[in-house]
C-alpha positions in Angstrom: 7.9 2.3 22.5 11.7 2.5 22.0 13.0 1.1 18.7 14.4 -2.4 19.1 17.4 -2.9 16.7 16.9 -6.0 14.6 19.5 -8.8 15.0 22.1 -9.8 12.5 21.9 -6.6 10.4 24.7 -6.6 7.8 27.3 -3.9 8.5 28.5 -3.7 4.8 27.2 -0.9 2.6 24.8 -1.4 -0.2 26.5 -2.0 -3.5 24.4 -0.4 -6.3 26.5 -2.0 -9.0 24.9 -5.4 -8.2 22.3 -6.5 -10.6 18.7 -5.9 -9.5 18.1 -9.5 -8.3 21.3 -9.7 -6.2 20.6 -6.2 -4.8 17.1 -7.4 -3.8 18.7 -10.3 -1.9 21.0 -7.8 -0.1 18.0 -5.7 0.8 16.1 -8.7 2.2 19.1 -9.5 4.3 18.6 -6.1 6.0 15.7 -7.0 8.3 13.4 -4.0 8.4 10.1 -4.9 10.1 7.9 -1.8 10.5 9.5 0.3 13.3 12.9 -1.1 12.7 13.9 0.5 9.4 16.7 2.7 10.6 19.7 0.4 9.5 18.2 0.0 6.1 17.4 3.7 5.8 21.0 4.5 6.8 22.3 2.2 4.1 20.1 3.6 1.4 21.0 7.2 2.3 24.7 6.4 2.4 24.5 4.7 -1.0 22.6 7.5 -2.6 24.9 10.2 -1.3 27.7 8.7 -3.3 25.8 9.6 -6.5 26.8 13.2 -7.6 23.7 13.7 -9.8 21.3 13.4 -6.8 20.3 15.8 -4.0 19.5 13.7 -1.0 17.3 14.6 2.0 16.1 12.7 5.0 13.2 13.0 7.4 13.1 10.4 10.1 13.7 7.0 8.4 12.4 8.4 5.1 15.0 9.2 2.3 14.2 11.3 -0.7 16.7 11.8 -3.6 16.2 14.1 -6.6 17.7 15.1 -9.9 17.6 18.8 -10.7 18.2 18.9 -14.5 15.5 21.4 -15.4 13.5 18.9 -17.4 9.9 19.8 -18.5 8.4 17.0 -16.3 9.2 15.4 -13.0 8.2 11.8 -12.1 8.4 10.1 -8.8 9.4 6.5 -8.1 8.4 5.5 -4.5 8.4 2.5 -2.3 8.3 1.5 1.4 11.3 -0.1 3.0 9.5 -1.9 5.8 8.1 -5.4 5.8 5.6 -7.4 7.9 7.1 -9.4 10.8 9.7 -12.0 9.7 8.3 -15.6 9.5 11.6 -17.5 9.7 12.3 -16.4 6.1 15.4 -14.2 6.4 18.1 -14.4 5.2 17.2 -14.6 1.5 17.6 -17.8 -0.5 17.9 -18.3 -4.3 16.8 -21.8 -5.4 17.9 -23.8 -8.4 14.8 -22.6 -10.3 15.9 -19.0 -10.1 13.3 -18.1 -7.4 14.4 -15.7 -4.7 12.8 -16.5 -1.3 12.5 -14.3 1.8 10.6 -11.7 3.7 10.1 -8.7 1.5 11.2 -10.2 -1.8 7.8 -9.5 -3.3 6.5 -6.7 -1.0 8.5 -4.8 -1.8 12.3 -5.0 -1.8 12.4 -6.1 -5.4 10.7 -2.7 -6.2 13.2 -0.9 -3.9 16.1 -2.6 -5.7 14.7 -1.4 -9.1 14.5 2.2 -7.7 18.0 2.1 -6.5 19.3 0.7 -9.8 17.6 3.4 -11.7 19.0 6.0 -9.3 22.5 4.7 -9.8 22.5 4.1 -13.5 20.3 6.8 -15.1 22.2 10.1 -14.2 20.6 12.1 -17.1 17.0 10.9 -17.5 14.6 12.5 -20.0 12.4 13.6 -17.0 13.6 14.9 -13.7 13.3 12.1 -11.1 12.4 11.9 -7.4 13.1 8.7 -5.5 11.2 8.2 -2.3 12.0 5.5 0.3 9.7 5.5 3.3 9.0 3.6 6.5 6.0 2.2 8.3 3.7 1.4 5.4 2.6 -2.0 6.8 1.2 -0.6 10.0 -1.4 2.0 11.1 -1.9 4.8 8.7 -0.9 7.5 11.2 2.7 6.0 11.2 3.1 6.0 7.5 6.4 7.7 6.5 5.1 8.9 3.1 2.3 10.7 5.0 4.8 12.2 7.3 6.9 13.5 4.5 3.8 14.9 2.7 2.9 16.8 5.8 6.3 18.1 6.7 7.9 18.6 3.3 5.3 18.5 0.5 7.7 20.2 -1.9 9.8 17.0 -1.8 6.9 15.2 -3.4 6.1 17.7 -6.1 5.8 16.0 -9.5 3.7 15.4 -12.6 3.3 11.6 -12.3 4.3 8.9 -9.8 5.0 5.2 -10.0 4.6 3.3 -6.7 6.6 0.1 -6.9 4.1 -2.1 -5.1 4.1 -5.7 -6.4 1.9 -6.1 -9.5 3.5 -9.1 -11.2 4.9 -6.8 -13.9 1.5 -5.3 -14.9 0.4 -1.7 -14.5 -2.4 -1.3 -11.9 -4.0 2.1 -12.1 -5.2 4.1 -9.1 -6.6 2.3 -6.1 -9.9 1.8 -4.3 -10.8 3.6 -1.2 -11.4 1.7 2.1 -13.9 2.7 4.8 -14.5 0.9 8.0 -17.6 1.6 10.1 -18.9 0.3 13.4 -22.7 -0.4 13.4 -23.9 -0.7 17.0 -27.2 -2.0 18.1 -28.7 -1.6 21.5 -30.6 -4.0 23.7 -31.4 -4.6 27.4 -29.7 -7.1 29.6 -31.6 -9.9 31.2 -31.0 -13.5 32.5 -31.1 -15.8 29.5 -33.6 -18.0 31.4 -36.0 -15.0 31.3 -35.1 -13.6 28.0 -38.5 -11.9 27.6 -37.3 -9.5 30.3 -34.7 -8.0 28.1 -33.9 -7.2 24.5 -31.3 -9.0 22.5 -28.9 -6.6 20.7 -27.4 -9.4 18.6 -30.9 -10.3 17.3 -31.4 -6.6 16.5 -28.3 -6.8 14.3 -29.8 -9.5 12.1 -31.2 -7.0 9.5 -27.7 -5.6 9.1 -26.4 -9.0 8.2 -29.3 -9.6 5.9 -28.6 -6.4 4.1 -24.9 -7.4 3.7 -25.8 -10.8 2.3 -28.1 -9.1 -0.3 -25.5 -6.5 -1.4 -24.7 -6.5 -5.1 -21.4 -4.9 -5.8 -21.1 -2.0 -8.2 -18.6 -2.3 -11.0 -18.0 1.1 -12.4 -15.6 1.9 -15.2 -13.2 4.7 -14.2 -10.9 6.1 -16.8 -11.2 2.9 -18.8 -10.7 0.5 -15.9 -13.4 -1.6 -14.3 -13.4 -1.6 -10.5 -15.3 -4.0 -8.3 -16.7 -2.6 -5.0 -17.2 -4.7 -1.9 -19.3 -4.3 1.3 -18.6 -6.9 3.9 -18.9 -7.6 7.6 -15.4 -8.3 8.9 -16.1 -8.7 12.6 -19.1 -9.0 15.0 -18.9 -8.5 18.7 -21.6 -8.8 21.4 -22.5 -10.5 24.7 -20.9 -10.5 28.1 -21.7 -14.0 29.3 -23.4 -17.2 28.1 -26.3 -16.7 30.5 -26.9 -13.0 29.8 -29.0 -11.5 27.0 -26.6 -9.0 25.3 -27.4 -5.3 25.5 -24.9 -4.3 22.8 -23.7 -5.7 19.5 -21.2 -4.2 17.1 -20.9 -5.2 13.4 -17.7 -3.9 11.8 -18.3 -3.3 8.1 -15.6 -2.7 5.5 -16.5 -0.8 2.3 -14.0 -1.0 -0.6 -15.1 1.5 -3.1 -14.1 2.7 -6.6 -12.2 5.9 -7.0 -15.1 7.7 -8.7 -16.6 8.2 -5.2 -15.3 10.8 -2.9 -14.8 10.0 0.8 -18.0 11.9 1.7 -20.0 10.0 -0.9 -18.7 6.7 0.4 -19.8 7.5 3.9 -23.2 8.7 2.7 -23.7 5.5 0.7 -23.0 3.2 3.6 -25.2 5.3 6.0 -28.0 5.3 3.5 -27.7 1.6 2.7 -28.3 0.7 6.4 -30.9 3.5 7.0 -33.8 1.0 7.5 -31.9 -1.0 10.1 -32.3 -0.3 13.9 -28.8 1.1 14.5 -28.0 3.0 17.7 -24.6 4.3 16.7 -22.9 4.7 13.3 -19.1 5.3 13.8 -16.5 5.9 11.1 -13.6 3.9 12.5 -11.1 4.3 9.7 -11.2 5.8 6.3 -8.8 6.4 3.4 -9.9 7.6 0.0 -9.1 6.1 -3.4 -7.2 7.4 -6.4 -8.2 7.7 -10.0 -5.9 5.8 -12.5 -4.4 9.0 -14.0 -3.6 7.1 -17.2 -4.6 10.0 -19.4 -1.5 12.0 -18.4 1.2 12.2 -21.1 3.8 10.8 -18.8 1.5 7.9 -18.0 0.9 7.2 -21.7 4.6 7.1 -22.4 5.0 4.8 -19.4 2.4 2.4 -20.7 4.1 2.4 -24.1 7.4 1.5 -22.4 6.3 -1.3 -20.1 3.7 -2.8 -22.4 0.6 -4.8 -21.6 -2.8 -3.5 -20.6 -3.5 -1.6 -17.4 -5.7 -3.2 -14.9 -7.5 -1.7 -11.8 -6.0 -1.8 -8.3 -8.6 -3.4 -6.1 -6.8 -2.9 -2.9 -5.6 0.4 -1.3 -2.1 1.7 -1.8 -0.2 4.9 -1.2 -1.0 6.1 -4.7 -3.9 7.6 -2.8 -1.5 9.9 -1.0 0.0 11.1 -4.3 -3.5 11.6 -5.7 -4.3 13.8 -2.7 -1.2 15.9 -3.5 -2.5 16.3 -7.1 0.0 13.8 -8.6 -1.6 11.0 -10.7 0.0 7.6 -9.9 0.0 4.0 -10.8 1.4 0.8 -9.2 4.0 -1.2 -11.0 6.7 -3.7 -9.9 7.9 -7.3 -10.2 6.4 -9.7 -7.7 3.0 -11.5 -7.4 0.9 -9.5 -4.9 -0.8 -12.7 -3.9 2.5 -13.8 -2.3 2.9 -10.7 -0.2 3.0 -11.2 3.6 3.2 -15.0 3.2 5.7 -17.2 5.0 6.8 -18.5 1.6 7.1 -15.0 0.0 9.1 -15.1 -3.1 9.8 -13.5 -6.5 11.2 -14.8 -9.8 14.7 -13.4 -9.9 14.5 -12.9 -13.7 11.5 -10.6 -13.4 13.4 -8.0 -11.4 15.8 -6.8 -14.1 13.0 -6.9 -16.6 11.1 -4.2 -14.6 14.3 -2.2 -14.3 15.0 -2.3 -18.0 11.4 -1.2 -18.8 11.7 1.8 -16.5 15.1 2.6 -17.9 13.6 2.6 -21.4 10.8 4.9 -20.3 13.3 7.3 -18.7 16.0 7.4 -21.4 14.1 7.1 -24.7 
């Protein structure tokens, strides 16, 4: 499908001398729904190319900028520049209570603003820096720009530690859980519902699957000091062709959110074994992305925790720290913005929280 340019895109360049909150507002005012990121990617690239201490590369609508100072360590600051579809919440709005409203304020243009401010104001960090701005995070995994860069230019993502600026409300969230989606299909035989005994009801055959799900007790393993909480849930059930026909097929879609001490193979094996005593005709892995361990034992991570303060907590959802983990780069999530407000029509962020995150990162990278 050809890219449809968003309407009312500002034609002025990004001003990286703006404070982080005002820069967030400018970024929100560049609509960048997934698949429509080019104007914002253009603006980010142009702004970064004015900074002489950075080498800037681009692949599609993904922009990577790096310092090359020969430091002993390299850390990566990364974030996606796309948003979910606009819900009549652009342009941005700052209210009298200091709250900035608009699509992407929380997820995750406040984090992008922090990255850009660090890129512009920390020309000689104590660790070499790589800044990654990528597209298509909010849609299907095969479109993800970070994945595309990792496949085409893995050397651009080389590093010792990464911070993904997903919203965490200013708290460090270590690693992420894996997510597995499987289709459990049961088989029956069609018949007229007035003569049901002539057939076999596939929906009824799925009842033991639902009973097993209702009886599931979540595992809560401690991984690198953080307690995760697994979940196994039916998220969809489909079956039947007409209200007077006994269904000959039923599909229960099950989502398994699992802790990062399980490998992808172990996760599939667990789900398969859990339903082994159910009458399942087909077991299909529909979608699967592994988790990432917290990586908090790395020296750079310890220094990061000391700089930002607080206690690390586990990331229960999936984020692109998993992609860094697959590249051998331990990663955490950290940014302003309450993740519970992500994707909502009333998405918002406290403007005062954005420069706080910036200053904490600056302290980590200059002390």
